[in-house]
Z-matrix of the N, CA and C atoms (Angstrom, degrees):
N
C 1 1.350
C 2 1.580 1 111.16
N 3 1.311 2 114.47 1 129.20
C 4 1.407 3 113.59 2 -177.94
C 5 1.519 4 111.16 3 -101.87
N 6 1.316 5 118.59 4 149.77
C 7 1.443 6 123.25 5 -176.49
C 8 1.473 7 107.82 6 -89.73
N 9 1.319 8 119.31 7 150.56
C 10 1.440 9 124.60 8 173.37
C 11 1.485 10 108.43 9 -53.83
N 12 1.367 11 118.50 10 144.95
C 13 1.441 12 121.88 11 179.89
C 14 1.551 13 113.76 12 -56.90
N 15 1.246 14 118.59 13 -30.38
C 16 1.453 15 118.43 14 -175.30
C 17 1.500 16 111.54 15 -93.52
N 18 1.318 17 119.99 16 5.79
C 19 1.399 18 121.88 17 179.94
C 20 1.562 19 109.68 18 -67.18
N 21 1.335 20 120.74 19 128.66
C 22 1.398 21 124.98 20 178.71
C 23 1.520 22 111.44 21 -120.65
N 24 1.253 23 120.43 22 124.02
C 25 1.455 24 120.18 23 -173.83
C 26 1.466 25 114.98 24 -64.63
N 27 1.400 26 115.37 25 -26.30
C 28 1.449 27 118.80 26 178.38
C 29 1.516 28 109.28 27 -61.14
N 30 1.368 29 117.45 28 -33.26
C 31 1.507 30 116.42 29 -176.99
C 32 1.512 31 115.92 30 -88.43
N 33 1.362 32 118.02 31 -3.04
C 34 1.334 33 123.11 32 -177.94
C 35 1.550 34 110.52 33 -63.35
N 36 1.329 35 117.92 34 -50.01
C 37 1.483 36 119.97 35 175.11
C 38 1.527 37 113.34 36 -63.81
N 39 1.323 38 115.65 37 -29.39
C 40 1.456 39 116.81 38 179.36
C 41 1.469 40 106.80 39 -74.01
N 42 1.293 41 121.55 40 -38.32
C 43 1.483 42 120.85 41 175.50
C 44 1.486 43 113.53 42 -58.78
N 45 1.384 44 115.75 43 -43.24
C 46 1.440 45 121.08 44 -179.25
C 47 1.493 46 111.00 45 -65.52
N 48 1.368 47 117.04 46 -39.61
C 49 1.398 48 121.70 47 178.10
C 50 1.564 49 113.12 48 -66.16
N 51 1.321 50 115.12 49 -41.48
C 52 1.458 51 120.44 50 175.41
C 53 1.633 52 111.78 51 -58.28
N 54 1.317 53 109.61 52 -48.91
C 55 1.513 54 114.25 53 178.73
C 56 1.533 55 110.75 54 -62.25
N 57 1.331 56 118.90 55 -42.13
C 58 1.463 57 119.56 56 177.57
C 59 1.528 58 110.55 57 -62.25
N 60 1.341 59 115.20 58 -42.11
C 61 1.559 60 117.89 59 178.07
C 62 1.513 61 110.32 60 -57.56
N 63 1.279 62 113.87 61 -47.08
C 64 1.517 63 120.40 62 -172.98
C 65 1.541 64 105.42 63 -62.30
N 66 1.337 65 119.74 64 -44.86
C 67 1.445 66 121.66 65 175.01
C 68 1.528 67 113.34 66 -60.01
N 69 1.272 68 114.88 67 -44.13
C 70 1.512 69 114.43 68 -176.43
C 71 1.489 70 108.34 69 -74.68
N 72 1.357 71 125.50 70 -30.80
C 73 1.444 72 122.12 71 176.78
C 74 1.491 73 108.31 72 -74.15
N 75 1.293 74 120.83 73 -30.48
C 76 1.462 75 120.78 74 178.83
C 77 1.540 76 111.80 75 -69.30
N 78 1.343 77 113.97 76 -22.33
C 79 1.486 78 119.19 77 177.21
C 80 1.472 79 114.23 78 -81.52
N 81 1.422 80 116.74 79 -21.56
C 82 1.439 81 121.30 80 -175.85
C 83 1.550 82 108.12 81 -81.12
N 84 1.366 83 115.98 82 162.33
C 85 1.464 84 117.48 83 172.11
C 86 1.543 85 105.77 84 136.10
N 87 1.218 86 119.11 85 -158.54
C 88 1.443 87 130.66 86 -174.21
C 89 1.520 88 108.29 87 -58.99
N 90 1.320 89 114.49 88 138.61
C 91 1.388 90 115.47 89 177.45
C 92 1.581 91 113.09 90 -85.37
N 93 1.217 92 115.78 91 -4.53
C 94 1.514 93 120.68 92 -178.25
C 95 1.518 94 107.07 93 -82.05
N 96 1.282 95 115.93 94 148.96
C 97 1.500 96 123.12 95 175.30
C 98 1.510 97 110.32 96 -106.03
N 99 1.232 98 117.62 97 -3.70
C 100 1.487 99 121.83 98 176.07
C 101 1.432 100 114.51 99 -66.39
N 102 1.293 101 123.70 100 130.58
C 103 1.443 102 121.70 101 176.09
C 104 1.478 103 111.38 102 -63.69
N 105 1.366 104 115.68 103 141.93
C 106 1.456 105 120.80 104 179.88
C 107 1.533 106 107.53 105 -89.32
N 108 1.328 107 117.53 106 138.46
C 109 1.455 108 123.19 107 174.47
C 110 1.580 109 109.34 108 -67.39
N 111 1.343 110 114.96 109 138.49
C 112 1.390 111 115.63 110 173.68
C 113 1.599 112 110.12 111 -64.54
N 114 1.330 113 109.96 112 140.83
C 115 1.544 114 120.58 113 -179.26
C 116 1.525 115 105.86 114 -79.49
N 117 1.276 116 116.84 115 146.80
C 118 1.493 117 118.97 116 177.11
C 119 1.519 118 109.30 117 -68.29
N 120 1.272 119 120.87 118 155.14
C 121 1.423 120 128.30 119 -179.27
C 122 1.536 121 107.64 120 -59.81
N 123 1.379 122 115.27 121 139.40
C 124 1.462 123 119.22 122 172.21
C 125 1.476 124 111.17 123 -81.99
N 126 1.331 125 118.79 124 144.43
C 127 1.403 126 123.83 125 -179.77
C 128 1.536 127 112.35 126 -70.43
N 129 1.326 128 114.95 127 150.60
C 130 1.501 129 117.56 128 177.34
C 131 1.506 130 112.33 129 -95.69
N 132 1.388 131 117.85 130 -12.26
C 133 1.429 132 124.08 131 175.73
C 134 1.527 133 108.76 132 -150.64
N 135 1.283 134 118.82 133 153.05
C 136 1.389 135 122.09 134 178.86
C 137 1.562 136 106.72 135 -146.07
N 138 1.337 137 118.31 136 162.34
C 139 1.407 138 124.94 137 176.36
C 140 1.515 139 109.83 138 -90.11
N 141 1.339 140 115.95 139 122.63
C 142 1.499 141 119.77 140 -179.05
C 143 1.607 142 103.22 141 -125.59
N 144 1.320 143 114.37 142 120.74
C 145 1.489 144 115.96 143 -176.45
C 146 1.534 145 113.82 144 51.46
N 147 1.238 146 119.42 145 35.24
C 148 1.478 147 123.99 146 171.01
C 149 1.533 148 108.85 147 86.44
N 150 1.340 149 122.01 148 4.08
C 151 1.448 150 124.73 149 179.75
C 152 1.509 151 110.94 150 -116.56
N 153 1.289 152 116.07 151 137.12
C 154 1.531 153 119.66 152 -179.92
C 155 1.625 154 108.79 153 -76.61
N 156 1.303 155 113.12 154 121.65
C 157 1.447 156 118.53 155 -174.17
C 158 1.558 157 109.64 156 -121.05
N 159 1.307 158 118.05 157 131.53
C 160 1.397 159 120.96 158 179.14
C 161 1.585 160 105.71 159 -74.98
N 162 1.363 161 112.34 160 137.47
C 163 1.401 162 123.25 161 -177.12
C 164 1.579 163 106.92 162 -84.72
N 165 1.344 164 114.80 163 124.46
C 166 1.472 165 118.56 164 179.05
C 167 1.644 166 108.76 165 -60.83
N 168 1.234 167 113.06 166 147.70
C 169 1.503 168 117.88 167 -179.86
C 170 1.545 169 112.08 168 -45.21
N 171 1.353 170 116.03 169 -49.44
C 172 1.399 171 121.66 170 -175.31
C 173 1.475 172 113.94 171 -57.67
N 174 1.375 173 115.87 172 -27.43
C 175 1.511 174 120.87 173 -177.14
C 176 1.555 175 111.91 174 -96.91
N 177 1.345 176 115.76 175 10.57
C 178 1.488 177 119.64 176 -176.92
C 179 1.520 178 104.98 177 -93.09
N 180 1.324 179 118.42 178 62.72
C 181 1.407 180 119.85 179 176.39
C 182 1.575 181 110.48 180 -131.59
N 183 1.289 182 113.17 181 155.20
C 184 1.389 183 121.43 182 171.95
C 185 1.529 184 109.48 183 -124.96
N 186 1.284 185 124.00 184 127.43
C 187 1.394 186 126.54 185 -173.08
C 188 1.512 187 112.93 186 -146.85
N 189 1.228 188 122.56 187 -171.98
C 190 1.464 189 131.14 188 167.91
C 191 1.451 190 112.55 189 -126.86
N 192 1.415 191 111.77 190 148.13
C 193 1.461 192 120.25 191 175.24
C 194 1.599 193 102.99 192 -76.04
N 195 1.291 194 109.94 193 173.04
C 196 1.495 195 118.88 194 175.85
C 197 1.526 196 110.38 195 -63.52
N 198 1.313 197 118.11 196 -20.78
C 199 1.487 198 123.47 197 -179.97
C 200 1.475 199 108.30 198 -89.46
N 201 1.345 200 121.58 199 -3.40
C 202 1.453 201 122.11 200 177.49
C 203 1.530 202 113.58 201 94.72
N 204 1.346 203 118.04 202 2.43
C 205 1.430 204 124.19 203 -175.93
C 206 1.556 205 109.90 204 -78.12
N 207 1.382 206 122.37 205 131.88
C 208 1.427 207 119.19 206 177.43
C 209 1.516 208 111.09 207 -68.02
N 210 1.347 209 112.31 208 149.60
C 211 1.506 210 118.10 209 174.54
C 212 1.507 211 108.32 210 -146.66
N 213 1.276 212 114.31 211 146.36
C 214 1.439 213 122.29 212 175.13
C 215 1.469 214 109.27 213 -118.22
N 216 1.347 215 119.88 214 139.46
C 217 1.469 216 121.11 215 175.42
C 218 1.462 217 114.60 216 -59.39
N 219 1.321 218 120.05 217 -27.40
C 220 1.410 219 125.05 218 176.07
C 221 1.557 220 113.58 219 -63.10
N 222 1.324 221 115.15 220 -21.37
C 223 1.413 222 120.35 221 177.82
C 224 1.494 223 114.37 222 -61.03
N 225 1.419 224 115.33 223 -17.33
C 226 1.434 225 118.22 224 -170.14
C 227 1.545 226 107.62 225 -99.51
N 228 1.302 227 118.91 226 2.62
C 229 1.459 228 119.50 227 -177.17
C 230 1.575 229 104.39 228 -77.83
N 231 1.380 230 111.09 229 145.62
C 232 1.508 231 116.95 230 -178.80
C 233 1.467 232 115.35 231 90.56
N 234 1.333 233 119.65 232 -1.19
C 235 1.445 234 125.76 233 178.98
C 236 1.480 235 112.10 234 -143.59
N 237 1.282 236 114.04 235 144.48
C 238 1.508 237 118.34 236 175.76
C 239 1.514 238 109.37 237 -66.83
N 240 1.365 239 114.92 238 125.64
C 241 1.482 240 122.31 239 -175.91
C 242 1.558 241 109.85 240 -130.22
N 243 1.345 242 112.97 241 144.96
C 244 1.527 243 118.24 242 165.91
C 245 1.461 244 107.64 243 -122.99
N 246 1.294 245 112.30 244 123.91
C 247 1.427 246 120.63 245 170.53
C 248 1.598 247 109.36 246 -97.21
N 249 1.317 248 115.17 247 127.09
C 250 1.489 249 117.52 248 179.79
C 251 1.495 250 105.64 249 -112.87
N 252 1.315 251 119.53 250 118.61
C 253 1.408 252 126.51 251 177.97
C 254 1.525 253 112.59 252 -90.37
N 255 1.311 254 118.56 253 121.58
C 256 1.402 255 120.37 254 -178.97
C 257 1.579 256 111.98 255 -148.81
N 258 1.319 257 114.98 256 167.76
C 259 1.452 258 124.09 257 176.92
C 260 1.525 259 109.71 258 -127.52
N 261 1.275 260 119.08 259 144.60
C 262 1.504 261 120.91 260 -174.18
C 263 1.579 262 112.10 261 -62.28
N 264 1.299 263 115.63 262 -34.96
C 265 1.488 264 118.64 263 -176.42
C 266 1.495 265 113.90 264 -90.41
N 267 1.276 266 118.94 265 8.23
C 268 1.487 267 121.66 266 -178.11
C 269 1.485 268 113.73 267 -86.44
N 270 1.364 269 117.15 268 116.38
C 271 1.403 270 117.80 269 -174.32
C 272 1.624 271 113.84 270 -66.38
N 273 1.360 272 114.88 271 -31.03
C 274 1.413 273 117.46 272 175.12
C 275 1.521 274 111.92 273 -65.62
N 276 1.288 275 114.36 274 -43.54
C 277 1.490 276 118.81 275 177.59
C 278 1.520 277 110.29 276 -60.25
N 279 1.312 278 119.21 277 -40.28
C 280 1.460 279 124.74 278 174.17
C 281 1.518 280 114.75 279 -58.24
N 282 1.334 281 113.81 280 -43.25
C 283 1.535 282 116.17 281 175.85
C 284 1.535 283 110.03 282 -74.22
N 285 1.299 284 122.03 283 -28.27
C 286 1.433 285 126.37 284 -176.50
C 287 1.543 286 111.96 285 -80.27
N 288 1.337 287 118.66 286 -22.87
C 289 1.394 288 122.94 287 -172.87
C 290 1.494 289 113.15 288 -57.26
N 291 1.358 290 121.96 289 -49.00
C 292 1.464 291 121.80 290 -178.47
C 293 1.520 292 112.15 291 -59.71
N 294 1.301 293 121.68 292 -30.85
C 295 1.396 294 129.57 293 179.76
C 296 1.503 295 111.62 294 -70.80
N 297 1.356 296 112.76 295 -37.53
C 298 1.499 297 120.89 296 -178.62
C 299 1.547 298 104.89 297 -73.35
N 300 1.273 299 114.88 298 -44.25
C 301 1.527 300 118.62 299 179.69
C 302 1.465 301 112.98 300 -62.33
N 303 1.342 302 115.13 301 -40.40
C 304 1.547 303 116.85 302 175.22
C 305 1.513 304 110.54 303 -63.37
N 306 1.373 305 119.48 304 -43.84
C 307 1.461 306 122.89 305 -179.78
C 308 1.527 307 110.73 306 -62.36
N 309 1.311 308 116.31 307 -40.64
C 310 1.465 309 120.71 308 176.51
C 311 1.491 310 111.39 309 -60.75
N 312 1.346 311 118.93 310 -38.86
C 313 1.405 312 123.53 311 177.27
C 314 1.515 313 110.77 312 -65.13
N 315 1.322 314 114.12 313 -46.45
C 316 1.478 315 119.19 314 -170.83
C 317 1.483 316 110.60 315 -76.23
N 318 1.363 317 122.45 316 -32.02
C 319 1.422 318 126.09 317 -178.47
C 320 1.500 319 114.32 318 -107.85
N 321 1.283 320 118.58 319 2.80
C 322 1.471 321 120.83 320 -171.08
C 323 1.514 322 116.85 321 -61.24
N 324 1.294 323 118.24 322 -18.53
C 325 1.453 324 120.30 323 173.67
C 326 1.482 325 111.54 324 -83.03
N 327 1.275 326 122.45 325 -14.70
C 328 1.443 327 126.41 326 -179.20
C 329 1.507 328 113.68 327 -112.64
N 330 1.293 329 117.81 328 -28.95
C 331 1.523 330 122.86 329 -174.36
C 332 1.488 331 108.41 330 -130.19
N 333 1.364 332 113.83 331 136.51
C 334 1.479 333 122.50 332 175.90
C 335 1.484 334 103.90 333 -86.69
N 336 1.282 335 119.01 334 125.49
C 337 1.510 336 124.07 335 173.94
C 338 1.576 337 106.91 336 -101.06
N 339 1.311 338 112.46 337 141.51
C 340 1.482 339 117.42 338 178.91
C 341 1.569 340 106.11 339 -144.61
N 342 1.313 341 116.32 340 121.92
C 343 1.433 342 120.61 341 172.95
C 344 1.521 343 110.41 342 -83.33
N 345 1.331 344 114.66 343 142.01
C 346 1.492 345 119.55 344 177.51
C 347 1.629 346 106.16 345 -121.64
N 348 1.256 347 113.44 346 93.96
C 349 1.465 348 119.02 347 -179.08
C 350 1.502 349 111.48 348 -86.39
N 351 1.357 350 117.10 349 141.38
C 352 1.472 351 120.32 350 178.44
C 353 1.600 352 108.69 351 -150.54
N 354 1.312 353 108.02 352 175.28
C 355 1.461 354 119.27 353 168.26
C 356 1.580 355 108.33 354 66.64
N 357 1.339 356 121.32 355 37.30
C 358 1.406 357 127.27 356 174.41
C 359 1.513 358 112.89 357 -173.30
N 360 1.293 359 114.96 358 -179.17
C 361 1.458 360 119.02 359 -178.35
C 362 1.602 361 110.72 360 -83.05
N 363 1.314 362 118.45 361 157.32
C 364 1.376 363 125.30 362 178.10
C 365 1.597 364 109.25 363 -58.07
N 366 1.323 365 117.20 364 -35.61
C 367 1.452 366 120.73 365 -179.98
C 368 1.519 367 110.20 366 -65.61
N 369 1.333 368 115.77 367 -43.47
C 370 1.478 369 120.86 368 -179.35
C 371 1.572 370 107.80 369 -67.44
N 372 1.299 371 117.41 370 -37.69
C 373 1.508 372 120.78 371 177.61
C 374 1.500 373 112.16 372 -62.82
N 375 1.329 374 114.47 373 -44.32
C 376 1.531 375 116.53 374 178.22
C 377 1.501 376 112.91 375 -68.30
N 378 1.305 377 115.11 376 -36.97
C 379 1.491 378 118.04 377 177.57
C 380 1.566 379 110.18 378 -61.58
N 381 1.301 380 118.00 379 -35.42
C 382 1.446 381 124.93 380 176.99
C 383 1.508 382 110.45 381 -64.91
N 384 1.359 383 116.40 382 -48.61
C 385 1.471 384 123.05 383 -177.16
C 386 1.555 385 107.38 384 -63.49
N 387 1.320 386 118.21 385 -35.41
C 388 1.481 387 120.34 386 -177.90
C 389 1.520 388 109.88 387 -77.79
N 390 1.306 389 117.67 388 -45.46
C 391 1.481 390 122.78 389 -178.29
C 392 1.524 391 111.30 390 -63.88
N 393 1.341 392 118.45 391 -41.19
C 394 1.413 393 120.89 392 -171.70
C 395 1.550 394 112.62 393 -101.76
N 396 1.337 395 114.31 394 15.93
C 397 1.493 396 124.35 395 176.42
C 398 1.499 397 114.08 396 43.30
N 399 1.356 398 112.99 397 54.83
C 400 1.541 399 119.04 398 176.31
C 401 1.513 400 109.58 399 -117.85
N 402 1.359 401 114.37 400 34.83
C 403 1.504 402 118.09 401 -179.54
C 404 1.482 403 114.27 402 -94.39
N 405 1.362 404 117.95 403 8.14
C 406 1.454 405 120.66 404 172.79
C 407 1.534 406 114.79 405 -73.21
N 408 1.294 407 116.37 406 -13.03
C 409 1.408 408 119.99 407 176.72
C 410 1.526 409 111.47 408 -135.72
N 411 1.318 410 115.62 409 158.96
C 412 1.493 411 120.00 410 -170.17
C 413 1.531 412 111.96 411 -69.51
N 414 1.296 413 117.58 412 156.06
C 415 1.488 414 122.03 413 173.71
C 416 1.421 415 110.60 414 -136.31
N 417 1.292 416 116.00 415 131.49
C 418 1.464 417 126.42 416 -179.48
C 419 1.548 418 110.05 417 -79.92
N 420 1.283 419 118.01 418 133.74
C 421 1.471 420 120.47 419 171.44
C 422 1.520 421 107.60 420 -89.88
N 423 1.295 422 112.60 421 100.42
C 424 1.432 423 122.56 422 -175.65
C 425 1.505 424 108.18 423 -112.48
N 426 1.326 425 118.84 424 50.34
C 427 1.486 426 121.25 425 -174.04
C 428 1.426 427 115.29 426 -54.04
N 429 1.315 428 116.93 427 -36.93
C 430 1.526 429 118.89 428 175.87
C 431 1.500 430 115.44 429 -86.99
N 432 1.257 431 117.63 430 6.93
C 433 1.454 432 125.27 431 177.23
C 434 1.535 433 116.86 432 54.87
N 435 1.326 434 114.00 433 33.02
C 436 1.419 435 120.91 434 175.37
C 437 1.518 436 117.12 435 -69.77
N 438 1.346 437 116.39 436 -36.07
C 439 1.406 438 124.20 437 175.33
C 440 1.583 439 109.67 438 -69.54
N 441 1.355 440 110.48 439 -44.18
C 442 1.507 441 116.30 440 173.51
C 443 1.531 442 109.64 441 -52.20
N 444 1.281 443 117.83 442 -53.42
C 445 1.451 444 122.92 443 -178.67
C 446 1.503 445 111.76 444 -55.47
N 447 1.351 446 120.03 445 -43.39
C 448 1.415 447 122.28 446 179.00
C 449 1.558 448 113.13 447 -59.74
N 450 1.320 449 116.45 448 -28.19
C 451 1.475 450 121.17 449 177.33
C 452 1.576 451 110.60 450 -90.27
N 453 1.292 452 115.98 451 -10.37
C 454 1.494 453 117.03 452 179.54
C 455 1.501 454 106.88 453 85.98
N 456 1.334 455 119.65 454 20.11
C 457 1.469 456 122.21 455 -176.61
C 458 1.601 457 104.47 456 -91.85
N 459 1.327 458 115.49 457 124.10
C 460 1.459 459 121.91 458 178.42
C 461 1.501 460 116.30 459 -109.12
N 462 1.335 461 114.18 460 -17.26
C 463 1.448 462 122.83 461 -179.08
C 464 1.605 463 111.41 462 -149.94
N 465 1.275 464 115.29 463 153.72
C 466 1.399 465 120.22 464 -179.59
C 467 1.511 466 109.21 465 -100.99
N 468 1.361 467 117.78 466 162.55
C 469 1.519 468 124.32 467 -13.22
C 470 1.523 469 111.52 468 -77.67
N 471 1.234 470 118.72 469 165.46
C 472 1.391 471 126.91 470 174.05
C 473 1.550 472 110.21 471 -157.49
N 474 1.275 473 114.25 472 163.61
C 475 1.500 474 117.92 473 -174.74
C 476 1.620 475 104.29 474 -133.14
N 477 1.307 476 113.07 475 154.38
C 478 1.516 477 120.32 476 171.61
C 479 1.483 478 100.94 477 -135.03
N 480 1.339 479 116.34 478 119.93
C 481 1.506 480 124.87 479 174.05
C 482 1.484 481 105.65 480 -97.18
N 483 1.331 482 120.06 481 120.42
C 484 1.477 483 126.35 482 179.32
C 485 1.411 484 108.22 483 -117.32
N 486 1.359 485 114.74 484 119.10
C 487 1.490 486 118.98 485 -176.42
C 488 1.537 487 106.86 486 -82.67
N 489 1.222 488 114.41 487 162.80
C 490 1.499 489 121.55 488 178.66
C 491 1.552 490 111.51 489 -58.58
N 492 1.293 491 116.41 490 -20.98
C 493 1.482 492 117.94 491 -179.70
C 494 1.573 493 110.63 492 -92.79
N 495 1.359 494 114.91 493 -2.59
C 496 1.455 495 118.98 494 177.41
C 497 1.503 496 116.95 495 99.43
N 498 1.303 497 116.08 496 0.92
C 499 1.481 498 118.95 497 -179.84
C 500 1.571 499 105.15 498 -76.49
N 501 1.367 500 114.71 499 142.54
C 502 1.436 501 122.63 500 -174.20
C 503 1.442 502 111.70 501 -125.77
N 504 1.389 503 119.35 502 129.48
C 505 1.418 504 123.27 503 179.84
C 506 1.614 505 101.16 504 -125.21
N 507 1.323 506 116.02 505 117.52
C 508 1.473 507 124.94 506 178.98
C 509 1.509 508 108.24 507 -97.26
N 510 1.303 509 115.18 508 128.31
C 511 1.507 510 121.16 509 176.52
C 512 1.537 511 103.90 510 -116.73
N 513 1.304 512 114.77 511 115.84
C 514 1.530 513 120.62 512 172.54
C 515 1.350 514 110.73 513 -90.10
N 516 1.378 515 121.39 514 121.31
C 517 1.407 516 124.53 515 -178.84
C 518 1.488 517 111.31 516 117.35
N 519 1.341 518 117.71 517 176.39
C 520 1.404 519 122.96 518 -177.68
C 521 1.548 520 112.50 519 -80.38
N 522 1.294 521 118.23 520 156.63
C 523 1.399 522 126.21 521 172.48
C 524 1.507 523 109.79 522 -120.55
N 525 1.335 524 119.12 523 132.73
C 526 1.405 525 124.21 524 170.58
C 527 1.522 526 108.73 525 -63.08
N 528 1.347 527 119.83 526 161.56
C 529 1.448 528 119.74 527 170.87
C 530 1.543 529 117.23 528 -53.85
N 531 1.360 530 116.80 529 -38.97
C 532 1.444 531 122.86 530 177.64
C 533 1.517 532 110.39 531 -66.86
N 534 1.353 533 116.55 532 -43.96
C 535 1.531 534 121.77 533 -178.64
C 536 1.554 535 106.18 534 -66.03
N 537 1.274 536 119.12 535 -43.87
C 538 1.527 537 116.73 536 178.25
C 539 1.439 538 111.75 537 -64.74
N 540 1.302 539 121.86 538 -39.71
C 541 1.571 540 125.36 539 177.45
C 542 1.552 541 106.22 540 -59.07
N 543 1.363 542 116.77 541 -50.02
C 544 1.468 543 121.64 542 -179.25
C 545 1.500 544 112.65 543 -53.96
N 546 1.376 545 114.15 544 -48.97
C 547 1.473 546 119.71 545 178.30
C 548 1.575 547 112.46 546 -61.96
N 549 1.322 548 115.26 547 -41.08
C 550 1.423 549 120.66 548 178.80
C 551 1.522 550 114.40 549 -63.17
N 552 1.394 551 112.79 550 -40.64
C 553 1.508 552 120.83 551 177.13
C 554 1.529 553 107.35 552 -60.76
N 555 1.291 554 117.10 553 -47.17
C 556 1.445 555 122.25 554 -178.23
C 557 1.541 556 112.47 555 -62.74
N 558 1.334 557 114.34 556 -41.88
C 559 1.474 558 123.06 557 177.17
C 560 1.499 559 108.66 558 -59.54
N 561 1.267 560 120.60 559 -49.64
C 562 1.500 561 123.19 560 -174.04
C 563 1.516 562 112.90 561 -76.92
N 564 1.348 563 117.30 562 -21.45
C 565 1.460 564 118.67 563 173.59
C 566 1.496 565 116.96 564 -70.86
N 567 1.355 566 114.26 565 -25.36
C 568 1.487 567 119.08 566 -175.58
C 569 1.515 568 112.85 567 -79.08
């Protein structure tokens, strides 16, 4: 048997590794076997204060909270909002949770906080919310990481700061309490 002319033995192990990774990633995900209902389509524009406003691509999602309540990203237009992207098993997210809870308490009258949990089951997400006392604000069950993808988030933790005018600033990685406060002060000043 002859090999194709472009075959390179250096890439043979890379190809095998890529295939194995794809199989492993395909096996990861939600532990439930129940089929998930299709989410309603997210609107492309909404009325905010009597004016028709185009919904930014990042906010064109329809999802459910951990409590099973429907939510659309467009619901957050017209108000300052912080999306916090986390996973239940993430040790950095676990350390960061008390700071996010404190910020939500301090800025809750000015800023809407929303957790976006992914990469685990709804049960594990709810256990995290209860254990780390971040239940004062809502959390989206984004088990398949579709909302994460819409914001360009590929790993946790991350934040998206959405101004009341719809401007979005995504921060990939952790924020110290001081950095989070600084960003929230900037968000609420605009």
